[in-house]
TIVO-2410 file (N, C-alpha, C; in nm, 3 decimals):
# residues 107
REC num residu      c1      c2      c3 atome chaine
REC   1      M   7.732   9.334  10.421     N      A
REC   1      M   7.823   9.308  10.300    CA      A
REC   1      M   7.957   9.325  10.388     C      A
REC   2      K   8.039   9.262  10.360     N      A
REC   2      K   8.182   9.242  10.392    CA      A
REC   2      K   8.222   9.412  10.326     C      A
REC   3      K   8.340   9.467  10.317     N      A
REC   3      K   8.382   9.631  10.278    CA      A
REC   3      K   8.548   9.531  10.213     C      A
REC   4      V   8.469   9.584  10.038     N      A
REC   4      V   8.545   9.576   9.964    CA      A
REC   4      V   8.689   9.685   9.891     C      A
REC   5      L   8.616   9.764   9.912     N      A
REC   5      L   8.719   9.959   9.908    CA      A
REC   5      L   8.783   9.916   9.978     C      A
REC   6      I   8.879   9.999   9.954     N      A
REC   6      I   8.986  10.035  10.151    CA      A
REC   6      I   9.009  10.182  10.092     C      A
REC   7      K   9.024  10.234   9.982     N      A
REC   7      K   9.136  10.417   9.964    CA      A
REC   7      K   9.157  10.329   9.808     C      A
REC   8      P   9.160  10.497   9.777     N      A
REC   8      P   9.190  10.525   9.620    CA      A
REC   8      P   9.339  10.554   9.609     C      A
REC   9      H   9.404  10.468   9.492     N      A
REC   9      H   9.586  10.477   9.481    CA      A
REC   9      H   9.576  10.586   9.393     C      A
REC  10      I   9.648  10.677   9.431     N      A
REC  10      I   9.661  10.760   9.357    CA      A
REC  10      I   9.864  10.807   9.351     C      A
REC  11      T   9.830  10.792   9.185     N      A
REC  11      T  10.024  10.848   9.179    CA      A
REC  11      T  10.033  10.916   9.050     C      A
REC  12      E  10.173  10.918   8.989     N      A
REC  12      E  10.197  11.001   8.918    CA      A
REC  12      E  10.069  10.939   8.792     C      A
REC  13      K  10.071  10.780   8.756     N      A
REC  13      K  10.045  10.703   8.679    CA      A
REC  13      K   9.881  10.691   8.689     C      A
REC  14      T   9.826  10.688   8.803     N      A
REC  14      T   9.658  10.723   8.878    CA      A
REC  14      T   9.591  10.787   8.767     C      A
REC  15      I   9.680  10.910   8.824     N      A
REC  15      I   9.643  11.008   8.769    CA      A
REC  15      I   9.584  11.025   8.587     C      A
REC  16      L   9.754  11.010   8.512     N      A
REC  16      L   9.742  10.996   8.387    CA      A
REC  16      L   9.659  10.959   8.326     C      A
REC  17      L   9.598  10.774   8.398     N      A
REC  17      L   9.464  10.758   8.360    CA      A
REC  17      L   9.333  10.797   8.381     C      A
REC  18      T   9.341  10.851   8.487     N      A
REC  18      T   9.193  10.926   8.503    CA      A
REC  18      T   9.150  10.953   8.345     C      A
REC  19      K   9.248  11.052   8.252     N      A
REC  19      K   9.167  11.120   8.152    CA      A
REC  19      K   9.143  10.919   8.005     C      A
REC  20      Q   9.168  10.884   8.085     N      A
REC  20      Q   9.127  10.725   8.030    CA      A
REC  20      Q   8.971  10.644   8.076     C      A
REC  21      N   8.934  10.724   8.165     N      A
REC  21      N   8.814  10.674   8.241    CA      A
REC  21      N   8.888  10.543   8.344     C      A
REC  22      K   8.995  10.571   8.384     N      A
REC  22      K   9.024  10.437   8.465    CA      A
REC  22      K   9.042  10.568   8.566     C      A
REC  23      Y   9.019  10.422   8.746     N      A
REC  23      Y   9.041  10.497   8.839    CA      A
REC  23      Y   9.063  10.320   8.889     C      A
REC  24      T   9.186  10.377   9.003     N      A
REC  24      T   9.257  10.262   9.077    CA      A
REC  24      T   9.253  10.294   9.218     C      A
REC  25      F   9.209  10.166   9.294     N      A
REC  25      F   9.181  10.161   9.429    CA      A
REC  25      F   9.219  10.011   9.457     C      A
REC  26      V   9.297  10.078   9.647     N      A
REC  26      V   9.359   9.938   9.694    CA      A
REC  26      V   9.211   9.836   9.761     C      A
REC  27      V   9.217   9.740   9.674     N      A
REC  27      V   9.048   9.711   9.724    CA      A
REC  27      V   9.145   9.561   9.857     C      A
REC  28      A   8.987   9.482   9.906     N      A
REC  28      A   9.068   9.362  10.010    CA      A
REC  28      A   9.092   9.297   9.948     C      A
REC  29      K   9.212   9.150   9.957     N      A
REC  29      K   9.237   9.066   9.934    CA      A
REC  29      K   9.182   8.950   9.850     C      A
REC  30      N   9.031   8.924   9.934     N      A
REC  30      N   8.995   8.833   9.855    CA      A
REC  30      N   8.858   8.870   9.795     C      A
REC  31      A   8.903   9.056   9.721     N      A
REC  31      A   8.730   9.067   9.618    CA      A
REC  31      A   8.791   9.020   9.549     C      A
REC  32      R   8.646   8.969   9.495     N      A
REC  32      R   8.607   8.937   9.345    CA      A
REC  32      R   8.629   9.073   9.267     C      A
REC  33      K   8.614   9.028   9.115     N      A
REC  33      K   8.543   9.151   9.027    CA      A
REC  33      K   8.434   9.206   9.032     C      A
REC  34      E   8.361   9.093   9.063     N      A
REC  34      E   8.189   9.112   9.061    CA      A
REC  34      E   8.187   9.159   9.186     C      A
REC  35      E   8.194   9.184   9.321     N      A
REC  35      E   8.239   9.235   9.374    CA      A
REC  35      E   8.251   9.379   9.438     C      A
REC  36      I   8.367   9.400   9.331     N      A
REC  36      I   8.453   9.548   9.306    CA      A
REC  36      I   8.315   9.649   9.261     C      A
REC  37      K   8.297   9.583   9.146     N      A
REC  37      K   8.176   9.649   9.052    CA      A
REC  37      K   8.078   9.629   9.095     C      A
REC  38      K   8.032   9.624   9.180     N      A
REC  38      K   7.887   9.597   9.343    CA      A
REC  38      K   7.880   9.779   9.365     C      A
REC  39      W   8.049   9.717   9.448     N      A
REC  39      W   8.073   9.872   9.570    CA      A
REC  39      W   8.123   9.986   9.426     C      A
REC  40      V   8.196   9.999   9.354     N      A
REC  40      V   8.207  10.201   9.303    CA      A
REC  40      V   8.093  10.180   9.249     C      A
REC  41      E   7.978  10.092   9.190     N      A
REC  41      E   7.829  10.144   9.153    CA      A
REC  41      E   7.749  10.169   9.200     C      A
REC  42      N   7.742  10.151   9.334     N      A
REC  42      N   7.664  10.199   9.447    CA      A
REC  42      N   7.706  10.330   9.530     C      A
REC  43      L   7.884  10.285   9.560     N      A
REC  43      L   7.906  10.487   9.606    CA      A
REC  43      L   7.933  10.583   9.486     C      A
REC  44      F   7.968  10.555   9.434     N      A
REC  44      F   8.004  10.683   9.298    CA      A
REC  44      F   7.863  10.703   9.230     C      A
REC  45      K   7.763  10.629   9.206     N      A
REC  45      K   7.646  10.637   9.094    CA      A
REC  45      K   7.706  10.665   8.984     C      A
REC  46      V   7.781  10.570   8.903     N      A
REC  46      V   7.863  10.537   8.777    CA      A
REC  46      V   7.832  10.379   8.726     C      A
REC  47      K   7.832  10.379   8.593     N      A
REC  47      K   7.886  10.245   8.565    CA      A
REC  47      K   8.009  10.160   8.479     C      A
REC  48      V   8.016  10.110   8.519     N      A
REC  48      V   8.168  10.001   8.545    CA      A
REC  48      V   8.144   9.975   8.415     C      A
REC  49      E   8.277   9.984   8.355     N      A
REC  49      E   8.293   9.872   8.217    CA      A
REC  49      E   8.338   9.783   8.193     C      A
REC  50      S   8.483   9.762   8.236     N      A
REC  50      S   8.533   9.643   8.283    CA      A
REC  50      S   8.640   9.701   8.394     C      A
REC  51      I   8.724   9.544   8.459     N      A
REC  51      I   8.773   9.574   8.551    CA      A
REC  51      I   8.905   9.508   8.559     C      A
REC  52      N   9.034   9.497   8.615     N      A
REC  52      N   9.135   9.490   8.615    CA      A
REC  52      N   9.188   9.469   8.710     C      A
REC  53      T   9.230   9.331   8.789     N      A
REC  53      T   9.319   9.316   8.957    CA      A
REC  53      T   9.430   9.315   8.893     C      A
REC  54      L   9.550   9.351   8.988     N      A
REC  54      L   9.671   9.260   9.009    CA      A
REC  54      L   9.687   9.233   9.195     C      A
REC  55      K   9.773   9.153   9.187     N      A
REC  55      K   9.844   9.144   9.376    CA      A
REC  55      K   9.934   9.195   9.333     C      A
REC  56      N   9.994   9.264   9.456     N      A
REC  56      N  10.137   9.387   9.493    CA      A
REC  56      N  10.188   9.196   9.573     C      A
REC  57      A  10.334   9.148   9.492     N      A
REC  57      A  10.387   9.095   9.661    CA      A
REC  57      A  10.494   9.133   9.766     C      A
REC  58      P  10.387   9.082   9.880     N      A
REC  58      P  10.480   9.112  10.019    CA      A
REC  58      P  10.648   9.170   9.982     C      A
REC  59      E  10.699   9.210  10.053     N      A
REC  59      E  10.749   9.279  10.076    CA      A
REC  59      E  10.909   9.164  10.191     C      A
REC  60      L  11.028   9.133  10.190     N      A
REC  60      L  11.082   9.066  10.263    CA      A
REC  60      L  11.148   9.173  10.342     C      A
REC  61      K  11.133   9.198  10.443     N      A
REC  61      K  11.283   9.308  10.517    CA      A
REC  61      K  11.257   9.261  10.636     C      A
REC  62      R  11.431   9.334  10.674     N      A
REC  62      R  11.424   9.277  10.813    CA      A
REC  62      R  11.487   9.348  10.908     C      A
REC  63      N  11.449   9.333  11.043     N      A
REC  63      N  11.409   9.409  11.171    CA      A
REC  63      N  11.579   9.440  11.202     C      A
REC  64      Y  11.649   9.555  11.235     N      A
REC  64      Y  11.840   9.547  11.227    CA      A
REC  64      Y  11.788   9.526  11.339     C      A
REC  65      R  11.730   9.560  11.462     N      A
REC  65      R  11.760   9.495  11.584    CA      A
REC  65      R  11.725   9.355  11.685     C      A
REC  66      T  11.633   9.296  11.575     N      A
REC  66      T  11.680   9.184  11.674    CA      A
REC  66      T  11.722   9.085  11.511     C      A
REC  67      G  11.736   9.130  11.420     N      A
REC  67      G  11.762   9.018  11.253    CA      A
REC  67      G  11.659   8.920  11.230     C      A
REC  68      S  11.556   8.911  11.266     N      A
REC  68      S  11.505   8.876  11.202    CA      A
REC  68      S  11.454   8.859  11.078     C      A
REC  69      Y  11.326   8.806  10.999     N      A
REC  69      Y  11.307   8.878  10.901    CA      A
REC  69      Y  11.175   8.879  10.885     C      A
REC  70      F  11.057   8.941  10.868     N      A
REC  70      F  10.939   8.938  10.829    CA      A
REC  70      F  10.934   8.967  10.665     C      A
REC  71      L  10.788   8.966  10.672     N      A
REC  71      L  10.684   8.990  10.545    CA      A
REC  71      L  10.649   9.170  10.557     C      A
REC  72      K  10.606   9.192  10.461     N      A
REC  72      K  10.577   9.368  10.494    CA      A
REC  72      K  10.487   9.394  10.347     C      A
REC  73      G  10.390   9.476  10.362     N      A
REC  73      G  10.332   9.513  10.189    CA      A
REC  73      G  10.201   9.398  10.190     C      A
REC  74      G  10.168   9.447  10.010     N      A
REC  74      G  10.159   9.289  10.002    CA      A
REC  74      G   9.990   9.338   9.983     C      A
REC  75      L   9.942   9.422   9.817     N      A
REC  75      L   9.786   9.474   9.798    CA      A
REC  75      L   9.780   9.431   9.729     C      A
REC  76      K   9.663   9.437   9.680     N      A
REC  76      K   9.546   9.431   9.571    CA      A
REC  76      K   9.497   9.540   9.510     C      A
REC  77      K   9.499   9.549   9.456     N      A
REC  77      K   9.459   9.661   9.326    CA      A
REC  77      K   9.367   9.614   9.229     C      A
REC  78      A   9.283   9.745   9.194     N      A
REC  78      A   9.194   9.704   9.109    CA      A
REC  78      A   9.131   9.806   9.034     C      A
REC  79      I   9.127   9.774   8.851     N      A
REC  79      I   9.105   9.942   8.779    CA      A
REC  79      I   9.043   9.906   8.704     C      A
REC  80      V   8.959  10.022   8.752     N      A
REC  80      V   8.859  10.038   8.739    CA      A
REC  80      V   8.852  10.075   8.593     C      A
REC  81      K   8.720  10.082   8.443     N      A
REC  81      K   8.670  10.143   8.362    CA      A
REC  81      K   8.526  10.212   8.347     C      A
REC  82      I   8.498  10.318   8.377     N      A
REC  82      I   8.407  10.352   8.395    CA      A
REC  82      I   8.313  10.419   8.219     C      A
REC  83      K   8.186  10.351   8.210     N      A
REC  83      K   8.126  10.360   8.099    CA      A
REC  83      K   8.089  10.570   8.114     C      A
REC  84      G   8.073  10.628   7.970     N      A
REC  84      G   8.078  10.763   7.922    CA      A
REC  84      G   8.164  10.830   7.977     C      A
REC  85      D   8.077  10.956   7.930     N      A
REC  85      D   8.206  11.093   8.045    CA      A
REC  85      D   8.146  11.110   8.196     C      A
REC  86      K   8.103  10.960   8.253     N      A
REC  86      K   8.129  11.061   8.420    CA      A
REC  86      K   8.210  11.018   8.490     C      A
REC  87      K   8.297  11.156   8.647     N      A
REC  87      K   8.403  11.120   8.683    CA      A
REC  87      K   8.345  11.069   8.812     C      A
REC  88      I   8.544  11.067   8.890     N      A
REC  88      I   8.472  11.044   9.026    CA      A
REC  88      I   8.581  11.120   9.054     C      A
REC  89      D   8.486  11.215   9.201     N      A
REC  89      D   8.579  11.351   9.232    CA      A
REC  89      D   8.698  11.342   9.314     C      A
REC  90      L   8.678  11.186   9.337     N      A
REC  90      L   8.836  11.170   9.421    CA      A
REC  90      L   8.957  11.123   9.372     C      A
REC  91      F   8.938  11.221   9.231     N      A
REC  91      F   9.072  11.103   9.192    CA      A
REC  91      F   9.073  11.286   9.095     C      A
REC  92      E   9.013  11.393   9.076     N      A
REC  92      E   8.975  11.516   9.059    CA      A
REC  92      E   9.093  11.637   9.105     C      A
REC  93      L   9.231  11.678   9.104     N      A
REC  93      L   9.306  11.750   9.156    CA      A
REC  93      L   9.314  11.885   9.122     C      A
REC  94      E   9.336  11.956   9.191     N      A
REC  94      E   9.410  12.143   9.123    CA      A
REC  94      E   9.462  12.101   9.076     C      A
REC  95      S   9.507  12.177   8.963     N      A
REC  95      S   9.653  12.163   8.921    CA      A
REC  95      S   9.718  12.355   8.950     C      A
REC  96      K   9.782  12.372   9.034     N      A
REC  96      K   9.866  12.456   9.102    CA      A
REC  96      K   9.963  12.483   9.033     C      A
REC  97      E   9.971  12.620   8.972     N      A
REC  97      E  10.077  12.646   8.886    CA      A
REC  97      E  10.146  12.782   9.010     C      A
REC  98      P  10.319  12.710   8.936     N      A
REC  98      P  10.400  12.818   9.065    CA      A
REC  98      P  10.434  12.969   9.053     C      A
REC  99      K  10.388  13.041   9.101     N      A
REC  99      K  10.391  13.180   9.063    CA      A
REC  99      K  10.527  13.212   9.045     C      A
REC 100      V  10.486  13.294   9.004     N      A
REC 100      V  10.630  13.364   8.965    CA      A
REC 100      V  10.676  13.542   8.986     C      A
REC 101      K  10.785  13.522   9.066     N      A
REC 101      K  10.819  13.664   9.131    CA      A
REC 101      K  10.869  13.728   9.028     C      A
REC 102      K  10.812  13.850   8.977     N      A
REC 102      K  10.887  13.925   8.933    CA      A
REC 102      K  11.020  14.023   8.992     C      A
REC 103      T  11.112  14.047   8.947     N      A
REC 103      T  11.205  14.074   9.009    CA      A
REC 103      T  11.228  14.207   8.844     C      A
REC 104      S  11.302  14.333   8.958     N      A
REC 104      S  11.366  14.453   8.873    CA      A
REC 104      S  11.512  14.471   8.917     C      A
REC 105      K  11.548  14.450   8.748     N      A
REC 105      K  11.689  14.469   8.719    CA      A
REC 105      K  11.775  14.563   8.717     C      A
REC 106      K  11.845  14.523   8.863     N      A
REC 106      K  11.877  14.711   8.859    CA      A
REC 106      K  12.051  14.790   8.799     C      A
REC 107      K  12.058  14.854   8.796     N      A
REC 107      K  12.243  14.846   8.661    CA      A
REC 107      K  12.279  15.007   8.727     C      A
***
């Protein structure tokens, strides 16, 4: 069985999507929705409701030393919606509030 899930895709937007039980993963470019569903259900022991996939086009970059151009990047992402109230622990981040220093004013 080939590796389908590469890594979780964690950004500010994907953290907000976790409140709707939607989790975003970077997946293999040739992965199908059925394969992604099996991998998520087996790895995290959850039931998948739906999967949306999208491909980011690679960017054309320039090597300034040689002057040649090359393609960089190009990802396939999967947004997985989970049934029920189950959570995936990879996306749970602790909110760290900044400590407020108390200063005394001298007169």
